[in-house]
C-alpha positions in Angstrom: -26.1 -18.3 15.5 -23.1 -16.4 16.5 -20.2 -18.8 17.1 -16.2 -18.6 16.7 -16.4 -19.1 12.9 -18.9 -16.4 12.5 -16.5 -14.2 14.6 -13.8 -14.9 12.4 -15.7 -14.0 9.2 -16.8 -10.9 10.8 -13.3 -9.6 11.5 -11.8 -10.6 8.5 -14.5 -8.8 6.5 -14.0 -5.9 8.7 -10.1 -5.4 8.1 -10.6 -5.8 4.5 -13.4 -3.0 4.6 -11.6 -1.0 7.0 -8.6 -0.9 5.0 -10.4 -0.2 1.7 -12.8 2.5 2.9 -9.9 4.0 5.1 -7.5 4.2 2.0 -10.5 6.0 0.1 -11.4 8.6 2.8 -7.6 9.5 2.8 -7.4 10.1 -1.3 -10.9 12.1 -1.1 -9.6 13.9 2.1 -6.3 14.8 0.2 -8.1 16.2 -2.8 -11.0 18.1 -0.9 -10.7 18.4 2.8 -6.6 18.9 3.4 -6.3 21.9 1.2 -9.0 23.9 2.8 -7.5 22.8 6.3 -4.2 24.0 5.3 -5.7 27.4 4.4 -7.3 27.6 7.7 -4.4 26.9 9.7 -2.6 29.7 8.0 -5.0 32.0 9.2 -5.1 30.2 12.8 -1.2 30.5 13.0 -1.4 34.1 12.0 -4.0 35.2 15.0 -2.2 33.1 17.3 1.1 35.1 16.4 -0.7 38.3 16.7 -1.9 37.3 20.1 1.5 36.2 21.2 2.9 39.7 19.7 0.4 41.7 21.6 1.2 39.9 25.1 5.0 39.8 24.4 4.9 36.3 25.6 7.6 33.9 24.0 6.7 30.2 23.3 9.6 27.9 22.1 7.9 24.6 22.8 5.4 23.3 20.6 3.5 19.7 20.8 4.7 17.4 18.1 2.5 16.9 14.9 3.4 15.4 11.6 4.8 17.4 9.0 2.6 18.4 6.0 3.3 16.3 2.9 3.8 12.4 3.2 4.4 12.4 7.0 0.7 13.6 7.6 -0.7 11.6 4.8 1.0 8.5 6.3 -0.7 9.4 10.0 -4.0 10.4 8.4 -4.3 6.7 6.6 -3.6 4.7 9.9 -6.0 6.7 11.5 -8.6 6.4 8.8 -7.9 2.9 8.5 -8.3 2.1 12.2 -11.6 4.1 12.2 -12.6 2.4 9.4 -12.2 -1.2 10.7 -13.9 -0.2 14.0 -16.9 0.9 12.5 -17.0 -2.0 10.1 -16.7 -4.0 13.3 -20.1 -2.2 14.5 -22.1 -2.4 11.3 -21.1 -6.1 11.1 -22.1 -6.8 14.4 -25.3 -5.3 13.9 -25.7 -7.3 10.5 -25.3 -10.6 12.3 -27.9 -9.3 15.0 -30.8 -8.6 12.3 -29.4 -11.5 9.8 -26.5 -11.0 7.3 -27.0 -9.0 4.2 -27.7 -10.4 0.9 -26.1 -8.2 -1.1 -23.6 -5.1 -1.3 -26.7 -2.8 -1.6 -28.0 -4.1 1.8 -25.0 -2.6 3.1 -25.3 0.4 1.7 -28.3 0.8 3.5 -26.6 -0.1 6.8 -23.8 2.4 6.1 -26.5 5.3 5.2 -27.8 4.5 8.9 -24.0 5.0 10.3 -23.5 8.3 8.4 -26.9 9.6 9.8 -26.2 8.4 13.3 -22.3 9.1 13.7 -22.2 12.4 11.2 -25.1 14.0 10.1 -27.1 14.3 13.6 -24.2 15.4 15.6 -23.6 17.8 12.7 -26.9 19.5 13.0 -25.6 21.0 16.1 -21.9 20.8 16.1 -20.9 21.1 12.3 -17.3 20.2 11.2 -14.9 23.3 12.4 -11.8 24.7 11.1 -8.6 25.3 13.0 -9.0 28.4 14.7 -13.1 28.3 15.6 -14.1 29.2 18.8 -15.8 26.1 20.5 -17.7 25.3 23.9 -16.1 23.1 26.4 -14.6 19.8 25.0 -16.3 17.9 27.9 -19.7 19.5 27.0 -19.1 18.6 23.1 -18.5 15.2 23.7 -21.3 14.8 26.2 -24.0 16.1 23.8 -22.3 14.1 20.6 -22.4 10.8 22.7 -26.4 11.8 23.7 -26.9 12.4 19.8 -25.4 9.4 18.5 -27.0 7.2 21.2 -30.9 8.7 20.8 -30.0 8.8 16.7 -29.3 5.2 16.4 -32.1 4.0 18.7 -34.7 6.2 17.0 -33.4 4.8 13.6 -34.1 1.4 14.8 -37.5 2.0 16.2 -38.3 4.1 13.2 -37.4 1.1 10.9 -38.1 -2.1 12.9 -40.6 -1.4 15.6 -44.1 -3.0 14.9 -46.2 -0.3 16.7 -47.0 3.5 16.3 -46.2 4.3 19.7 -42.5 2.8 19.5 -42.1 4.6 16.3 -43.2 7.9 17.6 -40.8 7.3 20.6 -38.2 6.7 17.8 -38.8 10.2 16.3 -38.8 11.9 19.6 -35.5 10.3 20.2 -34.3 11.7 16.8 -35.9 15.2 17.8 -34.7 15.3 21.4 -30.9 16.4 21.2 -31.8 19.0 18.9 -34.5 20.5 21.1 -32.2 20.7 24.0 -29.4 22.1 21.6 -25.7 21.5 21.2 -23.4 23.3 23.7 -22.1 26.8 21.9 -19.0 28.8 22.8 -20.0 32.1 24.7 -18.4 34.3 22.1 -18.7 32.6 18.5 -15.9 33.3 16.2 -13.3 32.0 13.8 -9.7 32.9 12.6 -10.9 31.8 9.1 -13.1 33.5 6.9 -16.8 32.4 6.7 -16.4 31.2 3.3 -13.3 28.8 4.0 -15.3 27.3 7.0 -18.1 26.6 4.7 -16.0 25.2 2.3 -14.6 22.8 4.7 -18.3 21.6 6.1 -19.3 20.8 2.5 -15.6 19.1 1.8 -16.5 17.1 4.9 -20.2 16.0 4.7 -18.7 14.8 1.2 -15.8 12.7 2.3 -17.7 11.2 5.4 -20.6 10.2 3.2 -18.3 8.3 0.7 -16.7 6.7 3.9 -19.7 5.4 5.5 -21.2 4.1 2.1 -18.1 2.5 1.4 -18.0 0.7 4.8 -21.6 -0.2 4.4 -21.2 -1.6 0.9 -17.7 -3.4 1.2 -18.7 -4.9 4.6 -21.9 -6.1 2.8 -20.1 -7.6 -0.1 -17.2 -9.1 2.3 -19.1 -10.3 4.9 -21.5 -12.1 2.3 -18.4 -13.6 0.5 -16.5 -14.6 3.9 -20.1 -16.7 4.6 
């Protein structure tokens, strides 16, 4: 039964989970993702400078962004921790509805489901992009991402928990539907960064998100169990 005590236990577990998972993700990003990202930003800046020079345009105003180094790391950590807490609350709520996990291993399965739903499935159509990559309209990409996440989440739940073959088949259809429709693509594909660098960024991001989601699932299973 969901009551105030259960909610308190859920929030405490999510806060600890988000803190640790967010810090872990930040550490992995500093080792694998950020170096590749910084290289891609150099290509993006060079390409932008070339365009400005060719057009003879002067641009003196820049949007604020954190400086590379500790400032950028701190802002990244805060964002990752906030994201971790939010996803931990989501997984914890689902755990509560399905019955509390008995072990961190059970939590890992929920983390894997979150990884497949929120990262793997959308990335099949919209892979992680380095700066300077041509992309479709933001609104179109956001709509497709949301549809894919919802279809994948419902599809996986039907495959895992549905009692009839018809419902399981419907779950499989939901998993495939967004990819049969296809993700929005730019009219003219291209990237300022080399293809090898873009592929390295994708590989690093895939690994970092796997660590993040498995950490959220395992830690949430452990902390929620301990709190209860």
